[in-house]
C-alpha positions in Angstrom: 191.5 106.4 24.1 189.6 109.6 24.5 190.6 112.7 22.3 192.0 115.6 24.2 189.3 118.4 24.2 191.5 121.3 23.7 193.4 122.0 20.4 196.7 123.5 20.8 198.1 125.6 17.8 200.3 123.1 16.5 197.2 120.6 16.2 194.9 123.2 14.6 197.7 124.2 12.1 198.0 120.5 11.3 194.3 119.9 11.1 193.9 122.9 8.8 196.8 121.6 6.5 195.1 118.0 6.5 191.6 119.9 5.4 193.4 121.8 2.6 194.8 118.7 1.4 191.6 116.9 1.5 190.4 120.2 -0.4 193.0 119.7 -3.2 193.0 116.3 -3.6 189.1 116.2 -4.1 189.4 119.1 -6.7 192.5 117.4 -8.4 190.8 114.2 -9.1 187.5 115.3 -10.3 189.0 117.6 -12.4 191.2 115.2 -14.2 188.0 112.8 -14.6 186.1 115.7 -16.0 183.2 114.8 -13.5 182.4 114.4 -9.9 181.3 116.6 -7.0 184.0 118.7 -5.7 182.2 121.5 -4.0 180.4 118.7 -2.1 183.2 117.6 -1.0 185.1 121.1 -0.1 182.1 121.8 2.5 182.8 118.7 4.4 186.8 118.6 4.5 187.0 120.2 7.9 184.4 117.8 9.4 186.5 114.7 8.0 190.1 116.2 8.7 189.1 116.2 12.7 187.0 113.0 12.5 189.8 110.8 11.0 192.6 112.4 12.9 191.0 112.4 16.2 188.1 110.4 16.5 187.7 107.7 14.1 189.1 104.6 15.8 189.9 102.5 12.8 193.0 100.1 12.0 193.3 100.8 8.0 195.3 97.7 7.6 192.5 95.7 9.1 189.2 96.9 7.7 187.3 93.8 8.9 188.5 94.3 12.3 185.6 93.8 14.8 186.4 96.9 16.8 186.7 99.5 14.1 184.5 102.2 14.0 182.4 102.7 10.8 182.5 105.3 8.4 179.3 105.8 6.0 179.3 108.5 3.2 175.6 108.7 3.2 176.1 111.9 0.8 178.0 109.4 -1.6 178.7 112.0 -4.2 181.2 113.5 -1.9 183.2 110.3 -3.1 186.3 112.8 -4.1 186.2 113.6 -0.3 186.2 110.0 0.9 189.1 108.9 -1.6 190.8 112.2 -0.5 190.7 110.7 3.1 191.9 107.2 1.9 194.9 108.9 0.3 195.5 110.6 3.3 195.4 107.5 5.8 198.0 105.6 3.3 195.4 103.0 1.6 195.0 104.9 -1.8 198.3 106.3 -3.6 198.1 109.8 -5.1 198.5 108.2 -8.2 195.6 105.9 -8.1 193.4 108.8 -6.7 194.1 111.4 -9.2 194.6 109.1 -12.3 191.7 106.4 -12.0 189.1 108.3 -10.3 185.9 107.5 -12.1 187.8 105.8 -15.0 186.8 102.5 -16.6 187.7 99.4 -14.2 189.0 101.6 -11.3 187.6 100.9 -7.7 187.2 104.5 -7.2 184.0 104.9 -8.7 181.8 107.9 -8.9 180.1 106.8 -5.9 181.4 104.6 -3.4 180.9 100.8 -3.4 182.4 98.1 -1.5 184.9 97.3 -4.3 187.0 99.0 -1.7 187.6 97.4 1.7 187.1 100.2 3.5 183.4 101.0 2.2 180.6 99.0 3.8 177.9 99.7 1.6 177.5 101.3 -1.6 175.9 105.0 -1.3 174.7 107.5 -3.8 171.1 107.0 -3.6 170.5 109.6 -1.2 168.8 109.1 2.3 170.4 105.4 2.6 173.6 105.7 4.2 172.3 106.8 7.7 169.6 104.2 7.9 172.3 101.5 7.1 173.9 102.8 10.0 171.4 102.5 12.3 171.3 98.6 11.3 175.3 98.7 12.1 174.8 100.5 15.4 172.0 98.1 16.5 174.7 95.1 15.8 177.0 97.1 18.0 174.8 97.6 21.2 172.7 95.1 21.1 174.2 92.1 19.5 178.2 92.4 19.3 178.3 94.5 22.7 181.4 96.2 21.3 182.4 99.9 21.9 182.9 100.7 18.1 180.8 103.9 16.9 179.3 104.5 13.6 179.9 107.9 11.8 177.4 108.8 9.1 178.1 111.9 6.8 174.7 113.1 5.7 174.0 116.0 2.9 171.4 118.7 3.9 169.6 117.7 0.6 169.0 114.1 1.8 167.1 115.4 4.8 164.0 115.9 2.7 164.2 112.0 2.4 161.6 110.4 4.7 164.1 107.5 4.8 166.5 109.9 7.2 163.6 110.6 9.6 162.8 106.8 9.7 166.5 106.4 10.7 166.6 108.9 13.3 163.2 107.8 14.8 164.5 104.1 15.3 168.0 105.5 16.5 166.0 107.3 19.2 164.0 104.5 20.1 166.7 101.9 20.2 168.7 104.5 22.1 171.8 104.3 19.7 174.5 105.9 21.5 177.3 104.6 19.2 175.6 106.3 16.4 176.4 110.0 15.1 175.1 111.7 11.9 177.2 114.7 10.6 175.0 116.7 8.5 176.9 119.1 6.0 174.3 121.7 5.9 176.0 123.8 3.0 172.8 125.3 1.6 172.9 124.3 -1.7 171.4 121.1 -3.5 171.6 120.2 -7.2 169.3 122.8 -8.7 169.5 125.4 -6.3 168.9 126.2 -2.5 167.8 123.3 -0.1 164.4 123.4 1.5 165.7 124.7 4.8 169.2 126.3 3.7 170.7 127.7 6.6 167.8 127.3 9.3 169.7 125.4 11.7 167.2 126.0 14.5 164.4 124.2 12.5 166.8 121.1 12.0 167.8 121.2 15.5 164.1 121.0 16.5 163.4 118.2 14.1 166.2 116.3 15.2 165.3 116.4 19.0 161.8 115.6 18.1 163.0 112.0 16.9 164.6 111.7 20.4 168.4 112.5 19.1 170.7 115.0 20.6 171.4 118.0 18.5 174.8 119.6 18.2 174.7 123.0 16.2 178.2 124.1 15.0 180.1 126.3 12.5 181.4 123.3 10.4 184.6 125.2 9.4 185.8 125.9 13.1 188.2 123.2 13.9 188.0 123.3 17.6 183.8 123.5 17.5 184.0 120.1 15.2 186.4 118.5 17.7 184.5 119.5 20.9 181.2 118.2 19.1 182.5 114.8 18.0 184.0 114.2 21.5 180.3 114.9 23.0 178.8 112.8 20.6 181.1 109.7 21.5 180.2 110.2 25.1 176.5 110.6 24.4 173.7 108.7 26.1 171.7 108.4 22.8 172.2 109.0 19.2 173.6 112.5 18.2 173.2 114.6 15.2 176.0 117.1 14.5 174.7 120.0 12.2 177.3 121.5 10.8 176.8 124.8 9.2 179.1 125.0 6.0 179.8 126.5 2.9 179.5 124.9 -0.5 182.8 125.0 -2.5 184.9 126.2 0.8 188.2 127.2 0.0 187.8 128.2 -3.5 186.5 131.9 -3.9 185.5 131.5 -7.4 182.6 129.1 -6.6 182.1 129.4 -2.5 178.5 129.7 -2.1 177.3 129.8 -5.5 174.7 128.1 -7.4 175.1 126.0 -10.2 178.3 124.2 -9.2 177.0 121.1 -7.8 178.3 117.9 -9.7 180.5 120.1 -11.7 184.4 119.8 -11.8 186.4 122.8 -11.9 188.0 123.6 -15.1 191.6 123.3 -15.3 192.4 126.7 -15.0 190.2 127.4 -12.2 191.4 124.2 -10.4 194.7 125.3 -11.0 194.4 128.6 -9.3 192.3 126.7 -6.4 195.1 124.2 -5.6 197.6 127.1 -5.7 195.5 129.2 -3.4 195.0 126.5 -0.9 198.9 125.6 -0.6 199.2 123.3 -3.2 199.7 119.6 -3.4 200.4 117.8 0.1 201.5 114.4 1.0 200.1 114.5 4.6 199.9 111.1 6.0 197.5 110.8 9.0 197.7 108.1 11.7 194.4 108.6 13.9 193.5 106.8 16.9 193.1 102.9 17.0 190.3 100.9 18.3 190.4 99.3 21.4 191.1 95.5 21.3 188.4 93.2 20.6 187.8 89.6 21.5 187.8 87.4 18.5 184.6 86.3 17.1 183.7 83.2 18.6 182.6 79.9 16.8 179.0 79.8 16.1 177.2 77.8 18.8 174.0 76.2 19.5 172.4 73.1 17.7 172.1 72.6 14.2 168.8 73.8 13.0 165.7 71.3 13.1 163.5 72.4 10.0 159.7 71.7 11.0 158.0 68.6 9.3 154.4 68.5 8.2 151.7 65.9 7.1 151.3 65.3 3.6 147.8 66.7 2.9 147.7 68.9 6.0 146.4 72.4 5.0 149.3 74.9 6.0 149.9 78.3 4.9 153.3 79.0 3.3 153.7 82.0 5.9 153.3 79.8 8.6 155.9 77.5 7.5 158.0 80.4 7.1 157.7 81.5 10.3 158.2 77.7 11.9 161.6 77.6 9.8 162.8 81.0 10.9 162.2 80.1 14.5 164.1 76.8 13.7 167.0 78.8 12.1 167.1 80.7 15.5 169.4 78.1 16.9 172.1 79.5 14.9 173.3 82.8 17.0 174.0 84.6 13.7 170.5 84.5 12.6 168.5 87.7 13.4 165.1 88.8 12.2 163.2 92.0 11.6 159.7 92.8 10.7 157.6 95.8 9.9 154.9 95.7 12.5 153.1 92.8 10.8 155.0 89.9 12.5 151.4 88.2 13.4 150.7 88.1 9.8 154.2 87.3 8.4 154.8 84.7 11.1 158.1 86.4 11.9 156.5 86.7 15.6 157.5 83.0 16.1 161.0 84.0 15.9 160.5 87.1 18.2 158.9 85.1 21.0 161.9 82.4 20.9 164.5 85.0 20.4 163.6 88.3 21.3 167.2 89.4 22.0 167.8 88.8 18.2 164.6 90.3 16.7 164.2 94.1 15.7 160.8 95.7 15.5 161.0 98.5 12.7 157.4 99.1 12.8 155.7 100.7 9.7 159.1 101.7 8.2 159.9 99.5 5.3 162.7 101.5 4.2 164.5 101.4 7.3 163.6 97.4 7.8 165.6 96.7 4.8 168.6 99.1 5.6 168.8 97.9 9.2 168.9 94.4 7.7 171.7 95.7 5.1 173.6 97.1 8.4 173.4 93.8 10.1 175.0 91.9 7.5 177.9 94.2 7.4 178.8 92.8 11.1 178.3 89.1 9.8 174.9 88.3 11.1 172.2 86.6 8.7 169.2 88.8 8.5 165.6 87.8 7.7 163.2 90.7 7.2 159.6 90.3 6.6 156.5 92.3 5.7 153.5 92.1 3.2 154.9 91.6 -0.6 153.1 94.6 -1.4 154.9 96.9 1.2 158.3 96.0 0.1 157.9 98.2 -2.8 158.2 101.1 -0.6 161.8 99.9 0.0 162.6 99.0 -3.7 165.4 101.6 -3.9 167.2 100.5 -0.6 166.4 96.4 -2.1 168.2 97.6 -5.4 170.9 99.4 -3.7 171.6 96.5 -1.5 172.4 94.3 -4.6 174.8 96.8 -5.7 176.6 96.6 -2.0 176.5 92.8 -2.8 174.7 92.3 0.7 173.5 89.1 1.9 170.2 89.5 3.1 166.6 87.4 3.0 163.4 89.1 2.6 160.0 87.6 3.0 156.8 89.0 1.4 153.7 87.5 2.7 150.2 88.2 1.4 150.9 87.9 -2.2 148.3 87.9 -5.0 144.7 87.8 -5.1 144.7 84.9 -3.2 144.7 87.4 -0.2 141.2 87.8 -0.7 138.7 90.0 0.8 141.6 92.7 2.0 141.5 94.1 -1.5 143.8 95.2 -3.9 145.8 97.6 -1.6 147.2 94.5 0.2 148.0 92.3 -2.7 151.7 91.9 -3.8 151.2 91.6 -7.4 154.6 93.2 -8.8 157.0 91.9 -6.4 158.2 88.9 -8.4 159.0 91.4 -11.4 160.8 93.9 -9.0 162.8 91.2 -7.2 163.8 89.3 -10.6 165.2 92.6 -11.8 167.7 93.1 -8.6 171.1 92.2 -9.8 172.2 89.0 -8.2 168.7 88.2 -6.6 167.3 84.8 -5.8 163.5 84.5 -6.0 161.5 81.7 -4.5 157.9 81.0 -4.4 157.0 77.8 -2.6 153.5 76.0 -2.9 153.4 74.1 0.1 154.9 74.0 4.0 157.4 71.5 3.2 159.2 73.1 0.2 158.8 76.7 2.1 160.6 75.4 5.1 163.2 73.7 3.0 163.8 76.9 0.9 164.1 79.0 4.1 166.9 76.8 5.3 169.0 77.3 2.1 168.4 81.1 2.2 170.4 81.6 5.5 173.7 80.8 3.9 172.8 82.2 0.5 174.7 85.0 -1.2 172.9 88.1 -2.3 169.5 89.3 -1.9 167.0 86.3 -1.5 163.5 86.8 -1.7 160.8 84.2 -0.4 157.1 85.0 -1.5 154.4 83.5 0.7 150.7 83.3 0.7 148.2 83.9 3.1 145.8 81.0 3.1 146.4 77.4 3.9 146.8 74.8 1.2 147.6 71.1 1.2 151.1 69.7 1.9 152.2 68.1 -1.5 155.4 67.0 -0.6 157.2 64.5 1.8 159.5 65.9 4.5 162.5 64.2 3.0 162.1 65.7 -0.4 164.9 68.1 -1.4 164.3 71.4 -3.3 167.5 73.0 -4.6 167.6 76.7 -5.6 167.3 76.6 -9.4 165.2 73.4 -9.4 161.6 72.5 -9.8 159.3 69.6 -9.1 157.4 67.3 -11.4 154.2 66.6 -10.0 152.4 65.0 -12.9 154.4 63.7 -16.1 154.9 60.8 -18.3 156.0 60.2 -21.9 152.6 60.7 -23.6 151.9 64.2 -22.0 150.2 66.5 -24.3 150.6 69.6 -22.7 152.3 70.9 -19.6 150.8 73.3 -16.8 153.4 75.5 -15.0 152.9 77.1 -11.9 154.4 78.4 -8.7 153.0 79.0 -5.3 149.0 78.9 -5.0 148.7 78.2 -8.8 150.4 74.8 -8.4 147.2 73.7 -6.7 145.0 74.8 -9.3 147.1 73.2 -12.0 147.0 70.0 -10.6 143.1 70.4 -10.0 143.0 71.1 -13.9 145.2 68.1 -14.8 142.7 65.9 -13.1 139.7 67.4 -15.0 141.6 67.2 -18.1 142.7 63.7 -17.3 138.8 63.0 -17.1 138.8 64.0 -20.7 141.5 61.7 -21.6 144.3 64.4 -21.6 147.3 63.6 -19.8 148.8 67.3 -18.6 152.4 67.6 -17.1 152.3 69.5 -14.0 155.4 71.4 -13.1 156.3 73.6 -9.8 158.6 76.3 -10.7 159.1 77.0 -7.0 162.5 78.4 -8.0 161.4 81.5 -10.3 165.1 83.1 -10.2 167.2 81.2 -11.0 164.8 78.7 -13.2 165.0 75.2 -14.2 165.4 75.6 -17.9 166.2 72.1 -18.4 162.8 70.8 -17.0 161.2 73.5 -19.5 163.1 72.2 -22.3 162.1 68.8 -21.3 158.4 70.0 -21.2 158.6 71.5 -24.6 160.3 68.4 -26.1 157.6 66.2 -24.7 154.5 67.9 -25.4 155.1 69.5 -28.6 156.0 72.7 -27.2 152.4 73.4 -25.6 153.0 75.0 -22.2 150.3 77.2 -20.1 151.8 79.2 -17.6 149.4 80.2 -14.4 150.6 82.9 -12.0 149.1 85.1 -9.5 150.7 88.1 -10.4 150.4 90.7 -12.9 151.6 89.5 -16.3 154.4 92.0 -16.6 157.9 90.6 -15.3 156.7 87.7 -13.2 156.6 83.6 -13.7 155.6 84.0 -17.5 158.1 86.4 -18.3 160.8 84.3 -16.5 159.8 81.0 -18.7 159.4 82.8 -21.8 163.0 84.9 -21.3 164.4 81.2 -20.7 162.9 79.9 -24.1 163.9 82.8 -26.2 166.7 81.2 -27.9 164.9 78.0 -28.6 164.8 77.0 -32.3 162.1 74.7 -32.0 158.4 76.2 -32.0 156.8 77.0 -28.4 153.2 77.7 -27.8 153.0 79.5 -24.2 149.6 80.3 -23.0 150.0 82.7 -20.2 147.6 83.2 -17.6 148.0 85.9 -15.0 146.0 88.9 -13.2 145.3 91.3 -16.0 142.8 93.4 -14.4 142.5 95.4 -11.0 141.0 93.0 -8.4 138.7 93.6 -6.2 137.4 92.3 -2.6 136.1 88.5 -2.6 137.0 85.2 -1.6 140.3 83.7 -2.9 138.3 81.3 -5.4 136.1 84.0 -6.6 139.3 86.5 -7.0 141.4 83.7 -8.9 138.3 82.8 -11.4 137.9 86.5 -12.1 141.5 86.6 -12.8 141.6 83.9 -15.2 143.8 82.0 -12.7 141.5 79.4 -11.7 140.9 76.0 -12.5 138.2 76.6 -14.9 140.6 79.1 -17.0 143.5 76.7 -16.8 141.4 73.7 -18.1 140.0 76.1 -21.0 143.4 77.4 -22.1 144.8 73.8 -22.2 141.9 72.7 -24.4 142.3 75.9 -26.6 146.0 75.1 -27.1 145.3 71.5 -27.9 142.7 72.5 -30.1 144.8 75.0 -32.0 147.7 72.8 -32.5 145.9 70.2 -34.4 
């Protein structure tokens, strides 16, 4: 299957013609659309012509084939080039390319998405494609044990992103010889020259410092490109091909000129350019096919046996997460990743039981999420964990994972002021708002070990971005092991027909609500207590019952900033209610300090005393 290393004149001519077709088609579709990034596509056309003709082992009729190579456009704005490639290999028609690019309802969107079966993940937020490629390459080398290769086309501007270097660092650490980054060093970014312009030697030294092989070439020399890609495939470690290119190559009116990023050619300029490039072509490429791969076997192993806990025992939900994750390890498709805090998140329980399916990403949260997305591309069920606060560093990756319709599970531990003496830098107080905002996400916040384990067990097969919030300290087990916790549900811990007020919490505040209800009961006030363990989707029916039965008196208590968390979820769900609702919202409204969990919850106004006082005030105000 190895490509010949020496190109003859006929092959050079064919590759040159193909590169010209890719350029012409990138111009045609973007000019017709009136938007797009043709000059960023023109610079990389020679790289892609050689890659798809001679090195990309891909069965275009079977995009989910297990042995296929993977092609990721990390520089997703070069979508005209990618879609021109799809035309060249015969999976997109010329009419679809030219007439529908960037049009409403088209699958050829402005930046690539998995609406196209040949696209693994959505790209366009720069610095993300290569990190996802690391996850795919990890699967290939350590789990699938298949010879497919991952090719990621990167822009030189995106090398300013720290995530690119996180990716190269982990690629070097894990020896990912099945990963090649093709960096299109065309010197110009959006507003002018890039940081390094054409300083290829500095690029080379940086790449090598991260344990990767660097190959510096003229990105328009077809022979040099072919030799570099052949070397990359045979490398003993990850490879970065640094290709010196010219932005707008092939169109003299825009070649190497600033001010053309993200601008289509005007129709008259486009017409001249197409003519100068030899006109419209209909070349069809048949590249190398992948080696046959054995079919994926049916999942083996024993059905997971989730952990069980004694009612009343004090167990931290982070411990239950670790126990449940270890139990899910009986499924061979479950993998786990952590950001060097696994002894705190308790993902180390999985790591000890299944070291071959655990990947340490160290303090690289962007790469942590990106690797999870890459692993799910290959059909695995990844669980990625770190402190809730630190997931904010990877938020754009989580957002893009939602656009990719990726199926991943995230666990954020050490949430809220309940963290205690470590102080506000370690307290996740924004995570519920952030995760609720992700398209198609599920947000779960269990109050005890039993509910936590049950929810982890459901996350493994749930679509989309699944986020579980866990707490540091141990709190009493509230539920029986046979209780059920459907996503979108809730639990009624106290309640009756004569309830005068409802106390609503999630996670740690459920325990405070229970203690407050006990105190109110001593005053002759029946208080309903609801555990909204499913923050998104929310159990609206339970809330409607509470509104009806208590005269609309609700106290919502959360260990989170007031914006976008549990209180917002409750208020949004009741916004269209015709009957009056009196919601008191207790949340962390000031900047926390160090202290004990009890001190910090009291200071924040979410402790037992504050809940009791809020209930009294609500009852007094309704008389």
